C-alpha positions as a Markdown table, in Angstrom:
| # | Residue | x | y | z |
|---|---|---|---|---|
| 1 | Unk | 0.2 | 0.1 | 0.0 |
| 2 | Unk | 1.0 | 3.7 | -0.7 |
| 3 | Unk | 1.7 | 5.4 | 2.7 |
| 4 | Unk | 2.9 | 9.2 | 2.4 |
| 5 | Unk | 6.3 | 9.6 | 3.9 |
| 6 | Unk | 5.2 | 11.7 | 6.7 |
| 7 | Unk | 3.7 | 8.5 | 8.2 |
| 8 | Unk | 6.5 | 6.2 | 7.0 |
| 9 | Unk | 9.5 | 6.1 | 9.1 |
| 10 | Unk | 8.5 | 8.1 | 12.2 |
| 11 | Unk | 6.3 | 5.6 | 14.2 |
| 12 | Unk | 7.5 | 2.9 | 16.4 |
| 13 | Unk | 4.5 | 0.8 | 15.8 |
| 14 | Unk | 1.8 | 1.3 | 12.8 |
| 15 | Unk | -0.8 | 3.2 | 15.1 |
| 16 | Unk | -2.9 | 6.7 | 15.5 |
| 17 | Unk | -4.3 | 7.7 | 18.7 |
| 18 | Unk | -7.7 | 8.8 | 17.7 |
| 19 | Unk | -9.3 | 12.2 | 18.4 |
| 20 | Unk | -11.5 | 11.7 | 21.5 |
| 21 | Unk | -14.2 | 14.6 | 22.1 |
| 22 | Unk | -13.3 | 16.6 | 25.6 |
| 23 | Unk | -10.6 | 13.8 | 26.3 |
| 24 | Unk | -7.9 | 14.5 | 24.1 |
| 25 | Unk | -5.8 | 17.5 | 24.8 |
| 26 | Unk | -1.9 | 18.7 | 24.1 |
| 27 | Unk | -0.6 | 16.7 | 27.0 |
| 28 | Unk | -2.1 | 13.6 | 25.5 |
| 29 | Unk | -1.2 | 14.5 | 21.9 |
| 30 | Unk | 2.1 | 15.3 | 22.8 |
| 31 | Unk | 2.7 | 11.9 | 25.1 |
| 32 | Unk | 1.5 | 10.0 | 22.2 |
| 33 | Unk | 3.8 | 11.7 | 19.3 |
| 34 | Unk | 7.0 | 11.2 | 21.6 |
| 35 | Unk | 6.3 | 7.7 | 22.5 |
| 36 | Unk | 5.9 | 6.6 | 18.6 |
| 37 | Unk | 2.3 | 6.7 | 17.4 |
| 38 | Unk | 0.4 | 9.6 | 15.9 |
| 39 | Unk | -1.3 | 11.8 | 18.6 |
| 40 | Unk | -4.3 | 13.5 | 17.5 |
| 41 | Unk | -6.9 | 15.7 | 18.9 |
| 42 | Unk | -10.9 | 17.3 | 17.6 |
| 43 | Unk | -10.2 | 21.0 | 16.9 |
| 44 | Unk | -13.4 | 21.6 | 18.8 |
| 45 | Unk | -11.7 | 20.5 | 22.2 |
| 46 | Unk | -10.1 | 23.8 | 22.3 |
| 47 | Unk | -12.5 | 26.1 | 24.0 |
| 48 | Unk | -13.0 | 29.0 | 23.3 |
| 49 | Unk | -12.1 | 28.9 | 19.8 |
| 50 | Unk | -9.1 | 31.4 | 20.3 |
| 51 | Unk | -7.5 | 28.4 | 22.6 |
| 52 | Unk | -6.8 | 26.5 | 19.5 |
| 53 | Unk | -4.2 | 28.8 | 18.6 |
| 54 | Unk | -2.3 | 28.1 | 21.8 |
| 55 | Unk | -2.9 | 24.5 | 21.8 |
| 56 | Unk | -1.2 | 24.2 | 18.4 |
| 57 | Unk | 1.8 | 26.3 | 19.4 |
| 58 | Unk | 2.2 | 24.3 | 22.5 |
| 59 | Unk | 2.0 | 21.0 | 20.5 |
| 60 | Unk | 4.5 | 22.2 | 17.8 |
| 61 | Unk | 6.8 | 23.6 | 20.2 |
| 62 | Unk | 7.1 | 20.5 | 22.4 |
| 63 | Unk | 7.7 | 18.1 | 19.4 |
| 64 | Unk | 10.3 | 20.2 | 17.8 |
| 65 | Unk | 12.1 | 20.4 | 21.5 |
| 66 | Unk | 11.9 | 16.8 | 21.4 |
| 67 | Unk | 13.2 | 16.2 | 18.2 |
| 68 | Unk | 16.1 | 18.4 | 19.1 |
| 69 | Unk | 16.8 | 16.4 | 22.0 |
| 70 | Unk | 16.3 | 13.0 | 20.5 |
| 71 | Unk | 17.5 | 13.2 | 17.0 |
| 72 | Unk | 17.8 | 9.3 | 17.2 |
| 73 | Unk | 14.1 | 8.9 | 18.2 |
| 74 | Unk | 12.2 | 12.0 | 16.3 |
| 75 | Unk | 8.7 | 12.3 | 17.4 |
| 76 | Unk | 5.8 | 11.1 | 15.5 |
| 77 | Unk | 3.4 | 13.5 | 13.5 |
| 78 | Unk | 0.4 | 15.1 | 15.1 |
| 79 | Unk | -3.2 | 15.4 | 13.7 |
| 80 | Unk | -6.3 | 17.5 | 13.9 |
| 81 | Unk | -9.5 | 16.2 | 13.7 |
| 82 | Unk | -12.0 | 18.9 | 12.0 |
| 83 | Unk | -16.0 | 18.1 | 11.9 |
| 84 | Unk | -16.8 | 19.3 | 8.5 |
| 85 | Unk | -20.6 | 18.8 | 9.3 |
| 86 | Unk | -22.4 | 22.0 | 8.2 |
| 87 | Unk | -23.3 | 23.1 | 11.8 |
| 88 | Unk | -19.6 | 23.5 | 12.7 |
| 89 | Unk | -19.5 | 27.4 | 12.4 |
| 90 | Unk | -15.8 | 27.1 | 13.6 |
| 91 | Unk | -14.5 | 25.1 | 10.3 |
| 92 | Unk | -13.1 | 28.0 | 8.7 |
| 93 | Unk | -11.4 | 29.6 | 11.7 |
| 94 | Unk | -10.2 | 26.2 | 12.7 |
| 95 | Unk | -8.9 | 25.1 | 9.3 |
| 96 | Unk | -7.0 | 28.4 | 9.0 |
| 97 | Unk | -5.1 | 27.7 | 12.0 |
| 98 | Unk | -4.2 | 24.0 | 10.8 |
| 99 | Unk | -2.6 | 25.8 | 7.8 |
| 100 | Unk | -0.8 | 28.5 | 9.7 |
| 101 | Unk | 0.9 | 25.6 | 12.0 |
| 102 | Unk | 1.2 | 23.1 | 8.8 |
| 103 | Unk | -0.8 | 20.3 | 10.6 |
| 104 | Unk | 1.0 | 17.1 | 9.0 |
| 105 | Unk | -2.5 | 15.3 | 9.2 |
| 106 | Unk | -5.9 | 16.4 | 9.2 |
| 107 | Unk | -8.7 | 13.8 | 10.0 |
| 108 | Unk | -12.1 | 14.9 | 8.9 |
| 109 | Unk | -15.2 | 13.7 | 10.2 |
| 110 | Unk | -19.2 | 13.8 | 9.0 |
| 111 | Unk | -19.0 | 15.2 | 5.6 |
| 112 | Unk | -16.3 | 15.0 | 2.9 |
| 113 | Unk | -15.4 | 19.0 | 1.5 |
| 114 | Unk | -13.3 | 19.4 | -1.2 |
| 115 | Unk | -12.1 | 23.1 | -0.1 |
| 116 | Unk | -11.1 | 21.6 | 3.4 |
| 117 | Unk | -9.0 | 18.5 | 1.4 |
| 118 | Unk | -7.4 | 21.9 | -1.0 |
| 119 | Unk | -6.5 | 23.7 | 1.9 |
| 120 | Unk | -4.3 | 21.0 | 3.8 |
| 121 | Unk | -3.3 | 20.1 | 0.5 |
| 122 | Unk | -1.6 | 23.7 | 0.1 |
| 123 | Unk | 1.3 | 23.4 | 2.4 |
| 124 | Unk | 2.0 | 19.6 | 2.0 |
| 125 | Unk | -0.7 | 18.1 | 4.5 |
| 126 | Unk | -2.4 | 14.8 | 4.4 |
| 127 | Unk | -6.3 | 14.3 | 4.8 |
| 128 | Unk | -7.8 | 11.0 | 5.9 |
| 129 | Unk | -11.5 | 11.1 | 6.3 |
| 130 | Unk | -13.2 | 8.6 | 8.4 |
| 131 | Unk | -16.2 | 6.2 | 6.8 |
| 132 | Unk | -18.5 | 3.8 | 8.1 |
| 133 | Unk | -19.2 | 2.0 | 4.8 |
| 134 | Unk | -17.5 | 1.5 | 1.1 |
| 135 | Unk | -20.1 | 4.2 | -0.5 |
| 136 | Unk | -18.6 | 6.8 | 1.9 |
| 137 | Unk | -15.3 | 5.8 | 1.1 |
| 138 | Unk | -15.8 | 6.2 | -2.4 |
| 139 | Unk | -17.2 | 9.9 | -1.9 |
| 140 | Unk | -14.4 | 10.8 | 0.3 |
| 141 | Unk | -11.7 | 9.9 | -2.1 |
| 142 | Unk | -13.6 | 11.5 | -5.1 |
| 143 | Unk | -13.8 | 14.8 | -3.2 |
| 144 | Unk | -9.8 | 14.6 | -2.9 |
| 145 | Unk | -9.0 | 13.0 | 0.6 |
| 146 | Unk | -6.0 | 11.2 | 0.7 |
| 147 | Unk | -6.6 | 8.5 | 3.0 |
| 148 | Unk | -9.6 | 6.7 | 5.0 |
| 149 | Unk | -10.4 | 5.8 | 8.5 |
| 150 | Unk | -12.3 | 2.8 | 8.4 |
| 151 | Unk | -14.8 | 3.0 | 11.3 |
| 152 | Unk | -15.9 | -0.8 | 12.0 |
| 153 | Unk | -18.4 | -2.3 | 14.3 |
| 154 | Unk | -17.1 | -2.0 | 18.2 |
| 155 | Unk | -15.4 | 1.6 | 17.4 |
| 156 | Unk | -16.0 | 4.0 | 20.5 |
| 157 | Unk | -18.0 | 7.2 | 19.8 |
| 158 | Unk | -19.3 | 7.4 | 16.5 |
| 159 | Unk | -19.1 | 4.1 | 15.0 |
| 160 | Unk | -20.2 | 1.9 | 12.2 |
| 161 | Unk | -22.0 | -1.5 | 12.3 |
| 162 | Unk | -19.8 | -3.6 | 9.6 |
| 163 | Unk | -17.4 | -5.9 | 10.4 |
| 164 | Unk | -13.7 | -4.8 | 10.0 |
| 165 | Unk | -13.1 | -7.9 | 7.8 |
| 166 | Unk | -15.7 | -6.9 | 5.2 |
| 167 | Unk | -14.8 | -3.3 | 5.5 |
| 168 | Unk | -11.0 | -3.4 | 4.7 |
| 169 | Unk | -11.8 | -6.2 | 2.1 |
| 170 | Unk | -14.2 | -4.0 | 0.4 |
| 171 | Unk | -12.2 | -0.6 | 0.5 |
| 172 | Unk | -8.8 | -2.6 | -0.8 |
| 173 | Unk | -10.6 | -3.9 | -3.6 |
| 174 | Unk | -10.1 | -0.6 | -5.5 |
| 175 | Unk | -7.9 | 1.7 | -2.9 |
| 176 | Unk | -4.3 | 1.7 | -2.5 |
| 177 | Unk | -3.7 | 4.8 | -0.4 |
| 178 | Unk | -3.5 | 4.9 | 3.5 |
| 179 | Unk | -6.0 | 3.2 | 5.8 |
| 180 | Unk | -6.5 | 3.1 | 9.4 |
| 181 | Unk | -8.9 | 0.8 | 10.9 |
| 182 | Unk | -10.9 | 1.6 | 13.8 |
| 183 | Unk | -13.0 | -0.7 | 16.0 |
| 184 | Unk | -12.1 | -2.4 | 19.5 |
| 185 | Unk | -8.3 | -2.1 | 19.1 |
| 186 | Unk | -6.3 | -2.0 | 22.3 |
| 187 | Unk | -3.7 | -4.5 | 22.4 |
| 188 | Unk | -0.4 | -4.8 | 20.5 |
| 189 | Unk | -1.4 | -8.2 | 18.9 |
| 190 | Unk | -4.6 | -6.4 | 17.6 |
| 191 | Unk | -2.6 | -3.8 | 15.7 |
| 192 | Unk | -0.9 | -6.6 | 14.0 |
| 193 | Unk | -4.1 | -8.0 | 12.8 |
| 194 | Unk | -5.0 | -4.8 | 11.6 |
| 195 | Unk | -2.2 | -4.9 | 9.4 |
| 196 | Unk | -2.9 | -8.4 | 8.3 |
| 197 | Unk | -6.3 | -7.4 | 7.3 |
| 198 | Unk | -4.9 | -4.8 | 5.0 |
| 199 | Unk | -4.9 | -1.7 | 6.8 |
| 200 | Unk | -1.7 | 0.6 | 7.3 |
| 201 | Unk | -2.3 | 1.8 | 10.6 |
| 202 | Unk | -4.7 | 1.0 | 13.8 |
| 203 | Unk | -6.7 | 3.7 | 15.2 |
| 204 | Unk | -7.0 | 3.2 | 18.9 |
| 205 | Unk | -9.0 | 5.6 | 21.0 |
| 206 | Unk | -10.5 | 4.2 | 24.1 |
| 207 | Unk | -7.6 | 2.8 | 25.7 |
| 208 | Unk | -6.3 | 6.2 | 26.0 |
| 209 | Unk | -9.2 | 7.6 | 28.1 |
| 210 | Unk | -7.6 | 5.5 | 30.8 |
| 211 | Unk | -4.6 | 7.7 | 31.0 |
| 212 | Unk | -3.4 | 10.0 | 33.3 |
| 213 | Unk | -3.1 | 13.0 | 30.6 |
| 214 | Unk | -6.3 | 12.5 | 29.2 |
| 215 | Unk | -9.2 | 15.1 | 30.5 |
| 216 | Unk | -11.8 | 12.9 | 31.8 |
| 217 | Unk | -13.0 | 12.1 | 35.3 |
| 218 | Unk | -11.7 | 9.9 | 37.4 |
| 219 | Unk | -15.1 | 7.9 | 37.3 |
| 220 | Unk | -14.7 | 8.1 | 33.5 |
| 221 | Unk | -11.4 | 6.5 | 33.6 |
| 222 | Unk | -12.2 | 4.0 | 36.2 |
| 223 | Unk | -15.5 | 2.8 | 34.4 |
| 224 | Unk | -13.0 | 2.0 | 31.3 |
| 225 | Unk | -10.7 | 0.0 | 33.4 |
| 226 | Unk | -13.8 | -1.8 | 35.1 |
| 227 | Unk | -15.7 | -2.3 | 31.5 |
| 228 | Unk | -15.9 | -4.8 | 28.8 |
| 229 | Unk | -17.5 | -5.4 | 25.7 |
| 230 | Unk | -20.7 | -6.3 | 27.4 |
| 231 | Unk | -21.0 | -2.5 | 28.8 |
| 232 | Unk | -21.2 | -0.9 | 25.5 |
| 233 | Unk | -24.5 | 0.3 | 24.0 |
| 234 | Unk | -25.3 | 1.4 | 20.7 |
| 235 | Unk | -27.4 | 4.5 | 19.9 |
| 236 | Unk | -28.4 | 7.7 | 18.2 |
| 237 | Unk | -30.2 | 9.1 | 20.9 |
| 238 | Unk | -27.1 | 11.4 | 21.9 |
| 239 | Unk | -25.9 | 13.0 | 18.9 |
| 240 | Unk | -28.3 | 12.1 | 15.9 |
| 241 | Unk | -25.5 | 10.1 | 14.9 |
| 242 | Unk | -25.2 | 6.1 | 15.9 |
| 243 | Unk | -22.4 | 5.7 | 18.4 |
| 244 | Unk | -21.1 | 3.5 | 21.2 |
| 245 | Unk | -21.3 | 4.5 | 24.8 |
| 246 | Unk | -20.8 | 3.3 | 28.5 |
| 247 | Unk | -23.9 | 1.6 | 29.9 |
| 248 | Unk | -22.7 | 2.7 | 33.2 |
| 249 | Unk | -23.1 | 6.6 | 32.3 |
| 250 | Unk | -26.5 | 6.1 | 30.6 |
| 251 | Unk | -27.9 | 4.6 | 33.9 |
| 252 | Unk | -26.5 | 7.7 | 35.8 |
| 253 | Unk | -28.3 | 9.5 | 33.5 |
| 254 | Unk | -31.7 | 8.2 | 34.4 |
| 255 | Unk | -32.1 | 6.3 | 31.1 |
| 256 | Unk | -32.7 | 2.8 | 30.2 |
| 257 | Unk | -29.9 | 1.6 | 28.2 |
| 258 | Unk | -31.9 | -1.2 | 26.8 |
| 259 | Unk | -35.3 | 0.9 | 25.8 |
| 260 | Unk | -33.6 | 4.1 | 24.3 |
| 261 | Unk | -35.6 | 6.3 | 22.2 |
| 262 | Unk | -34.0 | 6.8 | 18.6 |
| 263 | Unk | -33.2 | 10.1 | 17.2 |
| 264 | Unk | -32.3 | 11.2 | 13.7 |
| 265 | Unk | -29.4 | 13.0 | 11.8 |
| 266 | Unk | -31.4 | 16.5 | 12.0 |
| 267 | Unk | -30.4 | 16.5 | 15.7 |
| 268 | Unk | -26.7 | 16.8 | 14.7 |
| 269 | Unk | -25.6 | 20.1 | 16.1 |
| 270 | Unk | -21.7 | 20.9 | 16.4 |
| 271 | Unk | -22.0 | 24.6 | 16.7 |
| 272 | Unk | -19.5 | 25.6 | 19.2 |
| 273 | Unk | -20.2 | 22.9 | 21.5 |
| 274 | Unk | -23.4 | 22.2 | 21.4 |
| 275 | Unk | -23.3 | 18.6 | 21.9 |
| 276 | Unk | -20.3 | 19.1 | 24.7 |
| 277 | Unk | -22.7 | 18.1 | 27.5 |
| 278 | Unk | -24.1 | 15.0 | 25.8 |
| 279 | Unk | -20.2 | 13.8 | 26.0 |
| 280 | Unk | -19.3 | 15.0 | 29.0 |
| 281 | Unk | -22.3 | 13.1 | 31.0 |
| 282 | Unk | -22.7 | 10.0 | 28.6 |
| 283 | Unk | -19.1 | 8.7 | 28.2 |
| 284 | Unk | -18.2 | 7.5 | 24.6 |
| 285 | Unk | -16.2 | 4.0 | 24.6 |
| 286 | Unk | -15.3 | 1.1 | 22.2 |
| 287 | Unk | -15.6 | -2.5 | 22.9 |
| 288 | Unk | -11.9 | -3.1 | 23.1 |
| 289 | Unk | -11.9 | -1.9 | 27.0 |
| 290 | Unk | -11.9 | -5.1 | 28.3 |
| 291 | Unk | -8.0 | -5.3 | 27.6 |
| 292 | Unk | -7.6 | -1.9 | 29.7 |
| 293 | Unk | -6.8 | -3.1 | 33.5 |
| 294 | Unk | -5.3 | 0.3 | 34.8 |
| 295 | Unk | -4.7 | 3.9 | 34.6 |
| 296 | Unk | -1.5 | 4.9 | 33.3 |
| 297 | Unk | 0.7 | 7.2 | 31.6 |
| 298 | Unk | 0.2 | 7.4 | 27.7 |
| 299 | Unk | 3.9 | 6.5 | 27.5 |
| 300 | Unk | 3.3 | 3.4 | 29.7 |
| 301 | Unk | 0.2 | 2.4 | 27.7 |
| 302 | Unk | 2.0 | 2.9 | 24.2 |
| 303 | Unk | 5.4 | 0.9 | 25.6 |
| 304 | Unk | 2.8 | -2.0 | 26.3 |
| 305 | Unk | 1.3 | -2.0 | 23.1 |
| 306 | Unk | 5.1 | -1.9 | 21.4 |
| 307 | Unk | 5.9 | -4.9 | 23.5 |
| 308 | Unk | 2.7 | -6.7 | 22.5 |
| 309 | Unk | 3.1 | -6.1 | 19.1 |
| 310 | Unk | 6.4 | -7.3 | 18.5 |
| 311 | Unk | 6.0 | -10.4 | 20.5 |
| 312 | Unk | 2.8 | -11.0 | 18.3 |
| 313 | Unk | 4.9 | -10.5 | 15.3 |
| 314 | Unk | 7.5 | -12.9 | 16.7 |
| 315 | Unk | 5.1 | -15.5 | 17.3 |
| 316 | Unk | 3.8 | -15.4 | 14.3 |
| 317 | Unk | 7.3 | -15.8 | 12.3 |
| 318 | Unk | 7.9 | -18.7 | 14.4 |
C-alpha cells in the first residue's frame, strides 16, 4: 500500500491515537507523539476557539524540542480532527489555524469537503476521512481525501456496524492509499491483526481515556478499566449519529440503556460545543476496553502496545 512519507518512518508501531471529543488535549497528544504513535485531537476540544492557536503552538513547540533533544527517535506527526458538518460554525477559523501551523495530518469527519482537502494540500498536509462503509469511502476519495479511517463495528463514539474484515476487504478492492482501521483495538496483537487485514494503521481511542494525561473524570477512567464489551450501548439518541457509549453512564443519566428512544440526523449540531454536555455526561467507549486494566501514563500504555506488537509478530514468524 502507498503510505505518505510523513507517516512512513516515524512511528514505533503503525498506530494512530484517535481524536477523543473532550478527552484529547495537548498533553495527551504530545505524550503519544513522543512515544512513537500519531497523536490527535478534535479542533473543537479547544474552547473558546482562540485556545486552538495556543494548543497548536504548544504541540508544535514541544515536538520540535523533543526532536532536537532526541534526534535518534524523532516524534511522530500529530493530527487535528475537523468536523466538517455544516453545523460546525468554527470550521473556517479552525482550518486556517491548521494551515498556519502546517498540521501534518488532518482527519475529517461527518462529511467530505473538497475545499477543506485543498486547504490542507496547499502546505503539503495529508487528509484522512473517516467513513463507516464503502459508499462513503468512495465519496471521500472522489472529493480529494488522501486516505481513509475505516470505522468498523465496535469502535468508540460515532461508529459503524460493518465487520472490519468486510469493510477493509471492500475498500482494498479498489483503493491502494493509506487506511487506518478503527474498532475495538486495544492491544499490540490487534494492531498487527489490523495490518494483516490490509490496513496501514490501527486507530486506537478508548484505551487512551484511561491515561493520566486524558481530560476525563476519574470515574470515567475507572469505568473504562472496569468495563468490557458487554457494557457498551449503541444508540443515536445523544447526537443524532449512531455511536457506542458506556452503559453505566447511560444508567447514571436516568435512562434505560435497553429501551432508548431513537433520534435522527437532524439532531446533529456541532455549533461551538452544543453537544459537549452530552459527551461529558454520556461517556463514549469502544468494545475493546476489556484489555484495559489500569489508569497509566500514555507512554506506559504505548510501551505495552509496542511490546505486545513485537511479541505477536515474533510468535507468528516462529
